[in-house]
N, CA, C and O of each residue as an XYZ file, in Angstrom:
372
protein
N       0.810     -1.186      0.000
C       0.000      0.000      0.000
C       0.857      1.253      0.000
O       2.060      1.199     -0.254
N       0.226      2.377      0.286
C       0.923      3.664      0.316
C       1.958      3.740      1.414
O       3.014      4.347      1.237
N       1.654      3.111      2.580
C       2.611      3.155      3.694
C       3.909      2.461      3.334
O       4.985      2.988      3.616
N       3.833      1.296      2.719
C       5.056      0.584      2.376
C       5.838      1.327      1.300
O       7.068      1.279      1.297
N       5.155      2.011      0.387
C       5.840      2.817     -0.632
C       6.586      3.976      0.025
O       7.719      4.281     -0.347
N       5.947      4.622      1.002
C       6.587      5.711      1.740
C       7.783      5.193      2.528
O       8.835      5.832      2.566
N       7.618      4.030      3.155
C       8.725      3.434      3.903
C       9.908      3.131      2.985
O      11.057      3.374      3.354
N       9.634      2.607      1.802
C      10.716      2.312      0.847
C      11.422      3.592      0.418
O      12.646      3.610      0.290
N      10.659      4.665      0.195
C      11.263      5.946     -0.190
C      12.148      6.486      0.930
O      13.253      6.964      0.673
N      11.670      6.412      2.162
C      12.475      6.875      3.305
C      13.758      6.068      3.441
O      14.816      6.620      3.745
N      13.665      4.768      3.217
C      14.856      3.922      3.300
C      15.862      4.293      2.212
O      17.065      4.328      2.469
N      15.384      4.568      1.011
C      16.285      5.002     -0.073
C      16.979      6.307      0.296
O      18.172      6.463      0.037
N      16.250      7.248      0.896
C      16.847      8.515      1.312
C      17.909      8.296      2.373
O      18.972      8.916      2.322
N      17.638      7.420      3.335
C      18.626      7.127      4.377
C      19.894      6.541      3.755
O      21.005      6.883      4.158
N      19.725      5.677      2.795
C      20.879      5.072      2.147
C      21.704      6.105      1.383
O      22.917      5.940      1.254
N      21.085      7.148      0.883
C      21.806      8.218      0.177
C      22.452      9.197      1.147
O      23.131     10.126      0.711
N      22.265      9.020      2.415
C      22.879      9.898      3.393
C      21.997     11.062      3.797
O      22.442     11.949      4.524
N      20.766     11.074      3.343
C      19.828     12.135      3.733
C      19.027     11.621      4.912
O      18.367     10.585      4.833
N      19.096     12.351      5.989
C      18.386     11.950      7.201
C      17.190     12.861      7.382
O      17.325     14.084      7.419
N      16.027     12.259      7.495
C      14.852     13.062      7.757
C      14.862     13.449      9.229
O      14.888     12.595     10.115
N      14.842     14.711      9.460
C      14.856     15.206     10.831
C      14.015     16.473     10.870
O      14.260     17.403     10.101
N      13.066     16.517     11.720
C      12.219     17.692     11.818
C      12.967     18.804     12.525
O      13.551     18.602     13.590
N      12.942     19.971     11.924
C      13.521     21.161     12.556
C      12.381     22.154     12.713
O      11.676     22.454     11.750
N      12.206     22.645     13.881
C      11.160     23.630     14.171
C       9.793     23.119     13.704
O       8.927     23.906     13.323
N       9.608     21.794     13.737
C       8.350     21.157     13.345
C       7.939     21.441     11.907
O       6.759     21.312     11.579
N       8.863     21.818     11.043
C       8.547     22.050      9.644
C       8.958     20.866      8.772
O       8.629     20.838      7.586
N       9.661     19.900      9.328
C      10.017     18.719      8.574
C      11.068     18.948      7.514
O      11.097     18.213      6.527
N      11.926     19.926      7.673
C      12.984     20.169      6.699
C      14.020     19.063      6.831
O      14.587     18.850      7.903
N      14.258     18.366      5.735
C      15.241     17.285      5.767
C      16.639     17.850      5.901
O      16.916     18.984      5.510
N      17.510     17.035      6.461
C      18.917     17.415      6.625
C      19.757     16.411      5.871
O      19.349     15.266      5.672
N      20.935     16.843      5.450
C      21.832     15.932      4.759
C      23.269     16.200      5.173
O      23.629     17.305      5.581
N      24.071     15.165      5.056
C      25.485     15.252      5.402
C      26.201     16.045      4.310
O      25.963     15.834      3.121
N      27.068     16.947      4.719
C      27.849     17.751      3.785
C      29.318     17.424      4.011
O      29.881     17.757      5.054
N      29.934     16.776      3.039
C      31.338     16.414      3.177
C      31.524     15.238      4.113
O      30.590     14.480      4.375
N      32.748     15.094      4.616
C      33.074     13.926      5.441
C      33.414     14.278      6.888
O      33.881     13.421      7.639
N      33.186     15.528      7.283
C      33.546     15.958      8.632
C      32.379     15.924      9.614
O      32.520     16.351     10.760
N      31.224     15.416      9.170
C      30.077     15.307     10.064
C      29.135     16.491     10.037
O      28.139     16.500     10.760
N      29.425     17.490      9.221
C      28.556     18.660      9.129
C      27.253     18.279      8.434
O      27.261     17.572      7.426
N      26.143     18.748      8.977
C      24.840     18.528      8.369
C      24.190     19.871      8.094
O      24.301     20.808      8.884
N      23.514     19.946      6.967
C      22.785     21.149      6.587
C      21.399     20.741      6.117
O      21.132     19.557      5.910
N      20.529     21.705      5.952
C      19.209     21.405      5.417
C      19.353     21.016      3.949
O      20.221     21.529      3.243
N      18.494     20.103      3.497
C      18.516     19.694      2.098
C      18.060     20.845      1.201
O      18.428     20.907      0.028
N      17.271     21.740      1.748
C      16.828     22.930      1.023
C      17.711     24.090      1.437
O      17.994     24.259      2.623
N      18.151     24.889      0.480
C      19.007     26.018      0.792
C      18.353     27.340      0.456
O      17.287     27.392     -0.158
N      19.012     28.403      0.870
C      18.575     29.761      0.542
C      19.710     30.452     -0.183
O      20.786     30.640      0.385
N      19.485     30.830     -1.424
C      20.459     31.613     -2.177
C      20.386     33.061     -1.732
O      19.322     33.674     -1.803
N      21.499     33.617     -1.275
C      21.500     34.953     -0.667
C      21.948     36.060     -1.621
O      22.067     37.211     -1.201
N      22.195     35.746     -2.878
C      22.709     36.753     -3.800
C      21.805     37.986     -3.882
O      22.293     39.116     -3.884
N      20.500     37.769     -3.949
C      19.577     38.882     -4.115
C      19.465     39.805     -2.921
O      18.871     40.878     -3.026
N      20.017     39.416     -1.799
C      19.925     40.264     -0.609
C      20.724     41.548     -0.799
O      20.280     42.623     -0.395
N      21.894     41.440     -1.410
C      22.768     42.619     -1.469
C      23.257     42.988     -2.866
O      23.971     43.980     -3.014
N      22.898     42.229     -3.886
C      23.458     42.549     -5.206
C      22.623     41.948     -6.331
O      21.836     41.024     -6.130
N      22.818     42.491     -7.488
C      22.395     41.939     -8.776
C      20.924     42.050     -9.131
O      20.605     42.029    -10.319
N      20.031     42.163     -8.204
C      18.606     42.267     -8.527
C      18.069     43.624     -8.104
O      17.039     43.703     -7.434
N      18.750     44.678     -8.484
C      18.348     46.013     -8.083
C      19.103     46.443     -6.844
O      20.084     45.807     -6.458
N      18.656     47.517     -6.221
C      19.357     48.020     -5.028
C      19.334     46.998     -3.888
O      18.449     46.145     -3.816
N      20.315     47.104     -3.014
C      20.362     46.236     -1.837
C      19.089     46.378     -1.040
O      18.497     47.456     -0.968
N      18.673     45.278     -0.443
C      17.476     45.302      0.398
C      17.824     45.970      1.728
O      18.967     45.895      2.180
N      16.839     46.626      2.359
C      17.093     47.198      3.677
C      17.559     46.096      4.636
O      17.081     44.964      4.574
N      18.481     46.440      5.507
C      19.038     45.445      6.429
C      17.955     44.772      7.267
O      18.038     43.572      7.530
N      16.948     45.523      7.688
C      15.880     44.922      8.503
C      15.132     43.856      7.707
O      14.764     42.821      8.263
N      14.898     44.092      6.404
C      14.230     43.093      5.561
C      15.120     41.874      5.369
O      14.652     40.737      5.438
N      16.399     42.114      5.130
C      17.343     41.014      4.934
C      17.423     40.143      6.183
O      17.408     38.916      6.090
N      17.506     40.773      7.339
C      17.578     40.016      8.595
C      16.282     39.249      8.857
O      16.315     38.122      9.353
N      15.152     39.851      8.528
C      13.869     39.167      8.704
C      13.804     37.924      7.820
O      13.327     36.878      8.257
N      14.277     38.032      6.588
C      14.305     36.893      5.685
C      15.208     35.785      6.229
O      14.820     34.616      6.246
N      16.402     36.150      6.669
C      17.342     35.161      7.204
C      16.783     34.484      8.452
O      16.898     33.268      8.604
N      16.186     35.257      9.335
C      15.590     34.674     10.548
C      14.442     33.732     10.190
O      14.295     32.669     10.792
N      13.639     34.124      9.218
C      12.526     33.263      8.808
C      13.053     31.940      8.247
O      12.534     30.873      8.574
N      14.077     32.011      7.409
C      14.657     30.794      6.839
C      15.192     29.885      7.938
O      14.893     28.691      7.962
N      15.976     30.444      8.841
C      16.582     29.648      9.916
C      15.507     29.095     10.849
O      15.568     27.929     11.241
N      14.523     29.923     11.207
C      13.437     29.463     12.075
C      12.616     28.353     11.414
O      12.000     27.536     12.098
N      12.613     28.332     10.075
C      11.889     27.304      9.327
C      12.708     26.036      9.147
O      12.201     25.038      8.634
N      13.974     26.064      9.565
C      14.814     24.881      9.470
C      15.818     24.904      8.335
O      16.552     23.934      8.148
N      15.869     25.986      7.570
C      16.828     26.094      6.472
C      18.154     26.590      7.043
O      18.245     27.709      7.546
N      19.181     25.742      6.959
C      20.489     26.088      7.527
C      21.593     26.129      6.477
O      22.750     26.397      6.798
N      21.234     25.863      5.217
C      22.211     25.913      4.125
C      22.027     27.252      3.427
O      21.132     27.403      2.595
N      22.871     28.227      3.761
C      22.777     29.582      3.233
C      23.924     29.791      2.249
O      25.096     29.762      2.625
N      23.567     30.002      0.986
C      24.546     30.103     -0.083
C      24.870     31.570     -0.340
O      23.988     32.355     -0.689
N      26.130     31.932     -0.167
C      26.562     33.300     -0.402
C      27.972     33.301     -0.972
O      28.628     32.263     -1.046
N      28.428     34.485     -1.374
C      29.765     34.609     -1.961
C      30.281     36.020     -1.743
O      29.504     36.973     -1.672
N      31.594     36.147     -1.636
C      32.169     37.488     -1.495
C      32.045     38.284     -2.787
O      32.301     39.488     -2.783
N      31.663     37.653     -3.885
C      31.462     38.357     -5.152
C      30.312     39.355     -5.042
O      30.267     40.332     -5.790
N      29.385     39.120     -4.120
C      28.218     39.983     -3.974
C      28.541     41.297     -3.284
O      27.642     42.115     -3.086
N      29.737     41.517     -2.927
C      30.161     42.708     -2.211
C      31.056     42.251     -1.091
O      30.691     41.318     -0.374
N      32.196     42.850     -0.903
C      33.125     42.361      0.115
C      32.449     42.195      1.470
O      32.142     43.178      2.145
N      32.225     40.966      1.857
C      31.690     40.610      3.173
C      30.285     41.127      3.450
O      29.835     41.089      4.595
N      29.581     41.610      2.432
C      28.253     42.195      2.663
C      27.286     41.179      3.239
O      26.722     41.394      4.312
N      27.086     40.060      2.528
C      26.172     39.028      3.041
C      26.742     38.338      4.271
O      26.000     37.994      5.191
N      28.029     38.139      4.292
C      28.638     37.426      5.413
C      28.427     38.188      6.722
O      28.206     37.578      7.768
N      28.493     39.506      6.666
C      28.259     40.296      7.878
C      26.809     40.170      8.339
O      26.539     40.140      9.540
N      25.878     40.097      7.392
C      24.488     39.892      7.770
C      24.290     38.532      8.415
O      23.559     38.393      9.395
N      24.950     37.534      7.852
C      24.816     36.186      8.407
C      25.449     36.116      9.774
O      25.438     35.060     10.406
């Protein structure tokens, strides 16, 4: 039935190294990153638009609200780069 199909899917995910773990009761899956034991959310947040490339930089209060919402929702994989402005996003993070 449907339960056994779901169980098989969960087992396949575990075998791939993705561990289902509820964060903040939102059910965001986590996965192993590299070989040092670090785990991040399987879903990430691209931070480029916070400070560059899509028009003017967002107000800091809006940027912080977005980051807090992502983290509170269980998203811990935040993708950023120094190309977006020297340390601009990193300082917000």
